[in-house]
Structure formats: structure tokens, C-alpha cells
C-alpha positions as CSV (number, residue, x, y, z in Angstrom):
1,M,-98.4,-99.2,-29.1
2,F,-95.9,-99.6,-26.4
3,Y,-93.0,-97.2,-28.1
4,Q,-96.3,-94.7,-27.8
5,S,-96.8,-95.2,-24.3
6,P,-95.9,-92.0,-22.1
7,I,-94.0,-94.4,-20.0
8,F,-91.5,-95.4,-22.4
9,W,-90.3,-92.2,-23.1
10,G,-90.5,-91.3,-19.9
11,V,-87.9,-94.0,-19.1
12,L,-86.2,-92.9,-22.1
13,A,-85.6,-89.5,-20.9
14,F,-84.5,-90.7,-17.5
15,L,-81.8,-92.9,-19.2
16,G,-81.0,-90.3,-21.4
17,L,-80.7,-87.9,-18.4
18,V,-78.3,-90.3,-16.5
19,A,-76.5,-90.9,-19.3
20,G,-75.7,-87.2,-19.9
21,Y,-74.9,-87.4,-16.3
22,F,-72.2,-89.7,-16.3
23,I,-71.3,-88.0,-20.0
24,R,-70.9,-84.8,-18.4
25,Q,-68.9,-86.0,-15.2
26,F,-66.3,-87.9,-17.4
27,V,-65.6,-84.6,-19.6
28,A,-65.4,-82.9,-16.5
29,A,-63.3,-85.1,-15.0
30,K,-60.8,-85.2,-18.3
31,A,-61.1,-81.1,-18.2
32,A,-60.5,-81.1,-14.6
33,N,-57.2,-83.5,-15.4
34,S,-55.9,-81.2,-18.2
35,I,-55.5,-77.9,-16.2
36,E,-54.4,-79.5,-13.4
37,Q,-51.4,-81.1,-15.4
38,K,-51.0,-77.6,-17.2
39,I,-51.0,-76.0,-13.2
40,K,-48.4,-78.8,-12.2
41,R,-46.2,-78.0,-15.5
42,Q,-45.9,-74.0,-14.9
43,I,-45.3,-74.7,-11.2
44,E,-42.4,-76.7,-12.0
45,E,-41.3,-74.2,-14.6
46,A,-41.5,-71.7,-11.9
47,N,-39.5,-74.1,-9.4
48,L,-37.0,-74.4,-12.2
49,K,-36.7,-70.4,-13.1
50,S,-36.2,-69.7,-9.1
51,K,-34.1,-72.0,-8.7
52,E,-31.9,-70.4,-11.5
53,I,-32.5,-66.9,-9.9
54,I,-31.7,-68.2,-7.3
55,L,-28.4,-69.8,-7.8
56,D,-27.6,-66.4,-10.4
57,A,-28.0,-64.5,-7.1
58,Q,-25.7,-66.8,-5.3
59,G,-23.4,-66.2,-8.0
60,K,-23.7,-62.3,-8.2
61,S,-23.5,-62.3,-4.8
62,T,-20.3,-64.7,-4.1
63,A,-18.6,-62.4,-6.9
64,L,-19.8,-59.1,-5.1
65,L,-18.7,-61.0,-1.6
66,E,-15.1,-61.2,-3.4
67,E,-15.1,-57.9,-4.6
68,V,-15.6,-56.4,-1.3
69,K,-13.0,-58.3,0.5
70,K,-10.5,-57.6,-2.4
71,E,-11.1,-53.6,-1.7
72,E,-11.1,-54.5,2.4
73,R,-7.6,-56.2,1.7
74,E,-6.6,-53.5,-0.5
75,S,-7.9,-50.9,2.2
76,K,-6.1,-52.4,5.0
77,T,-2.8,-52.5,3.0
78,Q,-2.7,-48.9,2.3
79,L,-3.7,-48.0,5.7
80,T,-1.0,-50.2,7.2
81,R,1.4,-48.3,4.5
82,L,0.0,-44.8,5.9
83,E,0.8,-46.3,9.3
84,E,4.3,-46.9,8.4
85,R,4.8,-43.3,7.0
86,L,3.2,-41.4,9.9
87,L,5.3,-43.4,12.3
88,K,8.7,-42.8,10.1
89,K,7.5,-38.8,10.0
90,E,7.3,-39.2,13.9
91,E,10.1,-40.7,14.1
92,Q,12.3,-37.9,11.9
93,I,10.1,-34.8,13.8
94,E,11.5,-36.5,17.4
95,T,14.8,-36.8,15.8
96,T,14.6,-33.0,14.4
97,A,13.2,-32.0,18.3
98,S,16.1,-33.6,19.7
99,D,18.6,-31.8,17.3
100,L,17.1,-28.7,18.2
101,K,17.2,-29.0,21.8
102,R,20.5,-29.6,21.8
103,K,21.6,-27.0,19.3
104,D,19.6,-24.6,21.3
105,A,21.3,-25.8,24.6
106,Q,25.0,-25.1,22.9
107,L,23.3,-21.5,21.4
108,T,22.4,-20.7,24.9
109,D,26.2,-22.1,26.8
110,E,27.5,-19.9,23.5
111,F,25.5,-16.9,24.5
112,E,26.5,-17.1,28.3
113,R,30.4,-17.4,27.4
114,L,29.9,-14.7,25.3
115,K,28.3,-12.4,27.8
116,T,31.0,-13.6,30.1
117,G,33.4,-12.5,27.5
118,K,32.0,-9.0,27.1
119,S,32.1,-8.2,30.8
120,E,35.4,-9.1,30.7
121,V,36.1,-7.0,27.8
122,E,34.1,-4.0,29.0
123,G,36.1,-4.5,32.7
124,L,39.6,-4.5,31.1
125,K,38.8,-1.6,28.9
126,Q,37.7,0.4,31.7
127,K,40.8,-0.5,33.7
128,I,42.9,0.3,30.8
129,I,40.7,3.9,30.1
130,G,41.2,4.4,34.3
131,E,45.1,3.5,33.9
132,L,45.7,5.9,30.8
133,E,43.5,8.7,33.0
134,R,45.5,8.1,35.6
135,V,48.9,8.4,34.1
136,A,47.6,11.7,31.8
137,G,46.3,13.4,34.9
138,F,42.9,13.8,32.5
139,S,39.5,12.4,32.3
140,T,38.5,11.1,28.5
141,D,35.7,14.1,28.3
142,E,38.3,16.1,29.4
143,A,40.9,15.2,27.0
144,K,38.5,15.5,24.3
145,S,37.9,18.9,25.0
146,L,41.6,20.1,25.3
147,L,42.1,18.4,21.8
148,L,39.6,20.3,20.4
149,K,40.3,23.4,21.9
150,N,44.1,23.6,20.4
151,I,43.2,22.7,17.3
152,Q,40.7,25.5,17.1
153,D,42.8,27.7,18.8
154,K,45.9,27.0,16.0
155,F,43.6,27.3,12.9
156,Q,40.5,29.3,13.4
157,E,41.9,32.7,12.5
158,E,44.0,31.0,9.6
159,L,40.6,29.2,8.1
160,S,38.3,32.5,8.9
161,T,40.8,34.4,6.6
162,T,41.0,31.9,4.2
163,L,37.2,31.5,3.7
164,Q,36.7,35.3,3.6
165,K,38.5,35.5,1.0
166,L,37.9,32.6,-1.4
167,E,34.2,33.6,-0.4
168,K,34.9,37.4,-1.9
169,S,36.9,36.6,-4.6
170,R,33.8,33.7,-5.6
171,R,31.4,36.6,-5.2
172,E,33.0,38.7,-7.3
173,E,33.9,36.2,-10.1
174,I,30.1,35.2,-10.3
175,E,28.8,38.9,-10.4
176,R,31.2,39.7,-13.1
177,Q,30.6,36.9,-15.3
178,S,26.7,36.6,-14.8
179,V,26.7,40.8,-15.7
180,E,28.5,40.1,-18.5
181,I,26.7,37.1,-19.9
182,I,22.7,38.7,-19.2
183,T,24.4,42.1,-21.0
184,T,25.6,40.2,-23.8
185,A,22.4,38.6,-24.5
186,I,20.4,41.7,-23.7
187,Q,22.3,43.3,-26.4
188,R,22.1,41.0,-29.2
189,Y,18.5,40.5,-28.9
190,A,16.0,43.3,-30.1
191,R,12.6,43.3,-30.9
192,S,10.0,45.8,-31.0
193,H,7.1,45.1,-28.6
194,I,3.3,46.0,-29.6
195,A,1.0,45.0,-26.4
196,E,-2.4,45.3,-27.2
197,I,-4.7,46.5,-25.2
198,T,-8.6,46.1,-24.6
199,T,-9.6,47.8,-27.7
200,S,-9.4,47.0,-31.1
201,V,-10.2,49.6,-34.3
202,F,-11.8,48.2,-37.4
203,S,-11.5,50.4,-40.6
204,L,-15.0,50.9,-42.5
205,G,-13.7,52.9,-45.2
206,D,-17.6,54.2,-46.0
207,E,-19.3,56.3,-42.9
208,D,-22.3,54.8,-44.6
209,L,-21.7,51.0,-43.8
210,K,-22.3,51.9,-39.8
211,G,-26.1,52.3,-40.5
212,K,-26.0,48.6,-42.0
213,I,-24.1,47.3,-39.1
214,I,-26.6,48.7,-36.7
215,G,-29.5,47.6,-38.3
216,R,-33.1,48.4,-37.9
217,E,-33.5,49.3,-34.3
218,G,-30.1,48.4,-33.7
219,R,-30.8,44.6,-34.5
220,N,-27.7,43.7,-36.3
221,I,-25.5,45.2,-33.8
222,R,-27.3,43.4,-30.8
223,A,-26.9,40.1,-33.1
224,L,-22.9,41.0,-33.4
225,E,-22.8,41.6,-29.7
226,R,-24.5,38.5,-28.8
227,A,-22.9,36.0,-31.1
228,T,-19.1,37.8,-30.6
229,G,-19.5,38.5,-26.6
230,V,-17.9,41.9,-27.3
231,E,-19.2,45.5,-27.4
232,F,-19.0,47.4,-30.7
233,I,-18.5,51.5,-30.5
234,I,-20.1,52.8,-33.4
235,D,-19.4,57.1,-33.2
236,E,-16.3,56.8,-31.2
237,A,-14.1,57.4,-34.4
238,P,-15.4,58.7,-38.3
239,D,-15.1,55.6,-40.6
240,S,-14.3,53.3,-38.0
241,I,-15.8,51.0,-35.4
242,V,-14.1,50.4,-31.9
243,I,-14.2,46.3,-30.8
244,S,-14.1,46.4,-27.1
245,S,-13.6,43.6,-24.7
246,F,-10.5,42.3,-22.7
247,D,-10.9,39.1,-24.4
248,P,-8.7,39.4,-27.3
249,T,-9.8,36.2,-28.7
250,R,-12.7,37.4,-29.0
251,R,-12.1,40.8,-30.2
252,E,-10.5,39.1,-33.3
253,I,-13.8,36.9,-34.1
254,A,-15.8,40.1,-34.0
255,R,-13.4,41.9,-36.5
256,M,-12.8,38.5,-38.8
257,A,-16.6,38.5,-38.7
258,L,-17.4,42.0,-39.3
259,Q,-14.7,41.9,-42.1
260,K,-16.7,38.7,-44.1
261,L,-20.4,40.6,-43.4
262,I,-18.6,44.2,-45.1
263,K,-17.4,41.6,-48.2
264,D,-20.7,39.7,-48.5
265,G,-22.9,43.0,-48.1
266,R,-25.9,41.2,-46.6
267,I,-25.8,42.1,-43.0
268,Q,-28.6,40.5,-41.6
269,P,-29.2,38.2,-37.9
270,A,-28.8,35.1,-39.5
271,K,-25.8,35.8,-41.9
272,I,-24.2,37.3,-38.6
273,E,-24.4,34.1,-36.7
274,E,-23.1,32.0,-40.1
275,K,-19.9,34.8,-40.6
276,V,-19.3,34.4,-36.8
277,E,-19.1,30.6,-36.8
278,E,-17.2,30.4,-39.8
279,A,-14.6,33.2,-38.2
280,R,-14.1,30.9,-35.2
281,Q,-13.3,27.8,-37.4
282,E,-10.7,30.3,-39.5
283,L,-9.5,31.3,-35.9
284,G,-8.6,27.8,-35.2
285,K,-6.5,27.2,-38.1
286,K,-4.7,31.4,-37.8
287,I,-3.6,30.0,-33.8
288,M,-2.3,27.0,-35.4
289,E,-0.3,29.3,-37.6
290,F,0.7,31.6,-34.9
291,G,1.9,28.3,-33.0
292,E,4.0,27.0,-36.4
293,A,5.3,30.8,-36.7
294,A,6.8,31.2,-33.4
295,A,8.4,27.5,-33.0
296,Y,9.8,28.1,-36.4
297,E,11.0,31.7,-35.7
298,V,13.4,30.2,-33.0
299,G,13.9,27.2,-34.7
300,I,12.2,24.4,-33.4
301,Y,10.6,21.6,-35.7
302,D,9.7,18.8,-33.7
303,L,7.1,20.2,-31.6
304,P,3.8,17.8,-31.5
305,K,1.2,19.9,-33.3
306,E,-1.1,19.8,-30.3
307,I,1.8,21.7,-28.5
308,V,1.7,23.9,-31.4
309,Q,-1.8,24.7,-31.2
310,L,-1.5,25.4,-27.8
311,L,1.4,27.8,-28.4
312,G,-0.4,29.5,-30.6
313,R,-3.4,30.5,-28.3
314,L,-0.8,32.2,-26.5
315,H,-1.1,34.9,-29.0
316,F,-4.0,36.3,-27.4
317,R,-3.0,35.8,-23.8
318,F,-1.6,38.5,-22.1
319,S,0.2,39.1,-18.7
320,Y,0.2,42.6,-17.7
321,G,0.0,43.7,-21.2
322,Q,2.5,41.8,-22.6
323,N,1.6,39.4,-24.9
324,V,2.7,36.0,-23.8
325,L,3.7,34.6,-27.0
326,I,5.8,37.4,-27.5
327,H,7.0,37.0,-24.1
328,S,8.2,33.5,-24.8
329,I,9.7,33.9,-27.8
330,E,12.0,36.7,-26.2
331,T,12.4,34.0,-23.3
332,A,13.8,31.5,-25.9
333,Y,16.2,33.7,-27.6
334,L,17.7,35.1,-24.1
335,S,18.1,31.5,-23.3
336,S,19.5,30.0,-25.6
337,M,21.7,33.0,-26.1
338,I,23.2,32.7,-22.0
339,A,23.2,28.7,-22.2
340,A,25.5,29.1,-25.2
341,E,27.6,31.9,-23.2
342,L,27.6,29.3,-20.3
343,G,28.5,26.4,-22.0
344,L,25.4,24.6,-21.6
345,N,22.4,22.7,-23.9
346,V,21.2,25.2,-25.9
347,E,18.5,23.2,-27.5
348,T,17.0,22.2,-24.0
349,A,16.9,25.6,-22.6
350,K,15.4,27.1,-25.7
351,K,12.6,24.4,-25.8
352,A,11.9,25.3,-22.2
353,A,12.0,28.6,-22.6
354,L,9.5,28.4,-25.3
355,L,6.9,26.4,-23.5
356,H,7.6,27.6,-19.9
357,D,4.2,29.4,-20.1
358,I,2.0,26.9,-22.2
359,G,0.1,26.5,-19.7
360,K,-1.4,29.8,-19.7
361,S,-3.3,28.8,-22.6
362,I,-5.7,26.9,-20.9
363,D,-5.2,28.0,-17.3
364,H,-8.8,30.1,-18.2
365,E,-10.4,27.1,-18.5
366,V,-8.9,24.5,-16.1
367,Q,-7.9,24.9,-12.2
368,G,-4.4,25.1,-11.4
369,S,-1.0,27.5,-11.7
370,H,0.2,27.8,-14.8
371,V,3.1,26.0,-14.2
372,E,1.5,23.0,-12.9
373,L,-0.7,23.0,-16.3
374,G,2.4,23.4,-18.4
375,R,3.7,20.2,-16.8
376,K,1.1,18.0,-17.0
377,I,0.5,19.4,-20.8
378,L,3.7,18.4,-22.0
379,K,4.0,15.0,-19.7
380,K,0.7,14.1,-22.0
381,Y,2.2,14.7,-25.4
382,G,5.6,13.3,-24.7
383,V,8.1,16.0,-24.3
384,S,11.5,14.7,-22.8
385,E,11.7,14.9,-18.7
386,E,14.6,17.5,-19.4
387,I,12.8,19.8,-20.8
388,I,10.3,19.8,-18.3
389,K,12.3,19.6,-15.4
390,A,14.1,23.0,-17.5
391,M,11.1,25.1,-17.3
392,E,9.2,24.0,-14.0
393,A,11.2,26.0,-11.7
394,H,10.8,29.4,-13.2
395,H,8.7,30.3,-10.4
396,E,10.0,28.2,-7.9
397,E,7.5,26.0,-6.9
398,Y,9.6,23.4,-8.3
399,P,13.6,22.9,-7.3
400,F,16.1,23.6,-10.1
401,A,16.7,20.1,-11.2
402,L,19.0,21.0,-13.8
403,P,21.4,24.5,-14.9
404,E,19.4,25.3,-17.5
405,A,16.3,25.6,-15.4
406,Y,18.5,28.8,-13.7
407,V,18.7,30.2,-17.3
408,V,15.3,29.7,-17.9
409,A,14.2,31.6,-14.7
410,A,16.6,34.4,-15.5
411,A,15.4,34.5,-19.3
412,D,11.8,35.1,-18.3
413,A,13.0,37.9,-15.6
414,L,14.4,40.1,-18.2
415,S,12.0,39.1,-20.5
416,G,9.2,40.8,-18.4
417,A,11.4,43.5,-16.3
418,R,12.8,45.2,-19.6
419,P,11.1,48.2,-20.0
420,G,8.3,48.7,-22.1
421,A,7.5,45.2,-21.7
422,R,4.8,45.3,-19.7
423,R,1.9,48.2,-19.0
424,D,0.2,48.7,-15.9
425,T,0.1,52.5,-14.4
426,V,2.3,53.6,-11.6
427,E,-0.4,54.2,-9.5
428,N,-2.4,51.1,-10.0
429,Y,1.0,49.6,-9.3
430,L,2.0,50.8,-6.0
431,K,-1.2,50.2,-4.8
432,R,-1.3,46.8,-5.2
433,L,2.1,46.6,-3.7
434,G,1.1,48.8,-0.7
435,E,-2.0,46.6,0.1
436,L,-0.3,43.2,-0.6
437,E,2.1,44.3,2.2
438,K,-0.4,45.6,4.5
439,I,-2.2,42.8,4.6
440,A,0.8,40.9,5.2
441,T,2.0,43.0,8.6
442,N,-1.7,43.5,9.6
443,F,-1.2,39.6,11.2
444,E,0.2,39.1,14.5
445,G,4.0,37.9,14.5
446,V,5.2,39.5,11.1
447,K,8.1,41.7,11.4
448,S,8.4,43.3,7.7
449,A,6.6,42.5,4.7
450,Y,8.0,43.1,1.1
451,A,6.2,42.9,-2.3
452,I,8.7,41.4,-5.1
453,S,8.7,40.2,-8.4
454,A,6.3,42.8,-10.1
455,G,3.9,42.0,-6.9
456,R,4.0,38.1,-7.8
457,E,5.6,37.1,-4.7
458,L,5.2,38.3,-1.2
459,R,8.0,37.7,1.1
460,I,7.3,38.2,5.0
461,F,9.7,37.8,7.7
462,V,8.4,36.7,10.9
463,T,9.4,37.0,14.5
464,P,10.9,33.5,15.4
465,E,10.0,33.8,19.3
466,K,6.5,34.4,18.2
467,I,6.0,31.6,14.8
468,D,7.4,28.5,15.2
469,D,8.0,26.4,11.9
470,F,3.9,24.7,11.8
471,R,2.8,28.6,12.9
472,A,4.8,29.8,9.8
473,L,2.9,27.2,7.6
474,Q,-0.6,28.1,8.6
475,L,0.2,31.9,8.5
476,A,1.6,31.6,4.3
477,K,-2.1,30.0,3.8
478,D,-4.2,32.6,6.2
479,I,-2.3,35.4,4.3
480,A,-3.0,33.5,0.7
481,A,-6.5,33.5,1.5
482,K,-7.1,36.8,2.8
483,I,-5.8,38.3,-0.6
484,E,-7.8,35.9,-2.4
485,S,-10.8,37.3,-0.5
486,E,-9.7,41.0,-0.8
487,L,-7.8,41.8,-3.5
488,K,-7.9,41.6,-7.5
489,Y,-4.5,40.9,-9.6
490,P,-3.8,39.2,-12.7
491,G,-2.4,35.5,-12.6
492,E,-1.2,34.0,-9.0
493,I,0.9,35.9,-6.0
494,K,3.5,33.4,-4.1
495,V,3.0,34.2,-0.3
496,N,6.7,33.2,1.2
497,V,6.8,33.0,4.6
498,I,10.6,33.5,6.3
499,R,11.5,32.5,9.6
500,E,15.3,33.0,10.3
501,V,17.1,32.3,13.6
502,R,20.7,33.4,13.5
503,A,23.1,32.9,16.2
504,V,26.3,34.9,16.4
505,E,29.4,35.0,18.3
506,Y,32.8,36.6,17.7
507,A,36.1,35.0,18.2
508,R,38.4,37.8,19.2
């Protein structure tokens, strides 16, 4: 059959291919048209957006340009105003400069006129003086000398006689009143003075206690001496022990500790250290009691506790064998009596006298003179300036700023110099004075030297032709340094170099 023929199926296949080709071309063309439309539409949208962006950018750039133009206009306006102000300032400066030039010219003219006037006045003055000298027959210097000579010749003898009478009567009256006041004060004051020396005697009551105190192979006595810093002399006297030390505070601690050990009955190294520490603490309380008792005895009740504590420490301080606390009490009594006789401030004089040696309570711990240390202590604890001024001059380290300062210095000297107040062997005393004077006289230019105030001051007189003022200062330092290096002495020594030039003429 035809349908079964290969040609038929070949033609049919060819037609199918042709039809498929055309169909595919149609579909492809339709798809291409669709993509092209889409691309075209996107391009149109992009163009539209770009136009909008351009328009927006143009609007913003226009606004920005307007803002810049506005700022530029404002800047120009400000610059214009600043320029106007500068021009005004420049005009003012020019005006001021012109005024200054004009005033300077006026002042110059005025100065020249004054110079001319001064020259004319000076010339006129010289002319008048010359005329006066011509009329008087003397020069100016000759007239002055003649006038002074006439006055001196007329009144010299009268003035000299009057001054001598006044000086003599004044000196006699002052000496009479001072002797009367000092004598009255000394007579009214009476107090026994007990000067402790370098040893204290402790009574045991039982000789057998010495063995316990010594201990096995002397361990107890060594522990006591080590803890207290004193020396115990066991075999000096029966039923007693001698406590030896130059420090009275240590001796008192040793005495109190020994008393506590005997009362306790257990004497051994551990117990010794415990009792010595207890004694130290109790001594602090006793020192406060000593200070309070001294203040109450002289009638002073408003001292700070710190000052009272330091005052109590003076009970264990000695100067040439004299108890400093008793010396301070004596000085307070004498000062109050002398101040009352003179009509001065009794309270100020009494307080200043009681506290005048307060610096000695710490002078072995802190460097410096006891006067300077005392001033610092009193200032630190708020003591009034009047009392400080009244106490600081008792060794003449400071000027006598108040009348009460003279009273304190006099009372201090009286208390220290009265018979029995201070202990020192005559031999040692004279030897120390001689050594002081010998050291001073060995220096070149020294004419004479005198040790005064119980050896606390060395007064040196020099030859004024050999020693000038500057050399006198250096000489005092050199002598003080030599004394420090060669001599041993309690307290301090004041080196006083005196250079004196006298011009004497007699009017006959």
C-alpha cells in the first residue's frame, strides 16, 4: 500500500521537519519580540529615573549654590564691618598719637622753661649769698663754724655739769631701788634645797635579800643592770644597795623596779624585765604628778598637759648639781615678788620664770640650746607671745622685749647663784674657768678674757687696731669651736667678743 511505502513516510517526515522549523521560527520570533519589549521598557524606566535623579541633583545643587552665595554675602558683610572698625581704630590711634606728640612737645617746652627758671633762681641765690657774705665779712662755712662754736662755748660747761648730776643721782636711785627689791624678794623666799647626786641608796631591811638580788652566778644583778642601765653596788653598806648612774631617771626606774621585785618575792630575769617595764610606765605618771605639783605650788593652773608633762621631767634634770624643777619653782617665786614690787605683770613674769628652762627637758634628745628648744615648745602648744618674750632673754640670746624679761633673768641668776644652790668643787670650778680664759688669750689680738656667770659665759676684749668687726665675728666662732673640741662642760658656754674704740677729749 501507498501508506506503507517508504517514500510516503519520507515525505511525511520531511513535511514534519519543515513544519517544525517554521513553528520554531515563529516561537523564537515571538520570544524575541517579548524580550525586546521588556528591555525597551526597562530602558525607558531607567531613562525616566535618570531624569528624575538629574532633576533632583540639579535642585540640590541649586540650593547648595544659593547657600554658598548667601554665606559669601554674609562673609563680605562681616569683612566690610571689620574693615570699617579697623579704619576707625586706625583713625583713633592716629588722633591719640597726634595728641601725645603735642603733649610731649608741651612738656619739653615746660621742662626747658623750668630749667631756665631754676638756673635763674640759682644765680639769684648765689648773688644774694655773695652779697650777704660781702656785707657780713664771712663765708657760709665760716659763719656756721662761728655759730656752733659760740653755742658750744656758752652751754658746754652747763650741760656737762647737769648731765653728770643727773647721771649720778639716777644711778644711785636705781641701785638703791634694785638692792631693796632683790633683798626683799630673797628675804621673803625661803626653801630648803636638796640636790641629788649621782647615787641613790635603796634600803633592803634584810641582808639575805642581797643573795636573791645577785642570783645564781650573778644573773639577776646583770639582768637588772642591763634592763635599767645603772650600776648596783651591793657591798657598799649593810642592809642597803647603792644605785649609781649619772641619769636620775634611770636611777628612779631601777629603784622602783627593785622595790616591786622585793615585794613580789620572785626575782628572776623574766620577772626583772616585766617589773622594769612597769616601773617605766609608773614613772611617766609620776612625772606628770611632779609637773602638776610644781604648777600648783606657784599658783598656775592653765598650762597645757604637754607642758606640764615636760615640766615634770625637769625633776630628773640637774644643772651644776641643782635640781632644775626646784630651780624653776624658785625662779617663779622670785620673779613674782620682784614683778609685784615693780608694778609689772606678775602672772606673766611668774609663768615665764617657771617655764624658762622647759627646753632642758628635751635638750639631751634634740639638738639646740635649751632657750631655743623652749621657745619652740611654748609656741607649739599655744603659750602666749608675752610669756615667750619674757623667758627667751634670760641668757641674753634674744633681746629684752618686755620689762618682765629683765625680771626673769634677774630671778634666774639669783636662784642659781645663791649659796648652796649649786654644787661644784672649788678646784674643778677654778680649773674650768682658768682653762676657758687660757684658750681665749692664746688667740692673736685678744687683750684680755674673763669667764663669768659660773663659767657659762666667756667675755673677751680684743685690740681694735688688730681685730676689725668682721674678724671679731670669726674669732668668736674659732674660740667656741676650740672650747667644744678641748673642754668638757655641762650645758653651753656663750662666747662674747667685745671690740671697743674710745675717743676721749677734755674740754678745759
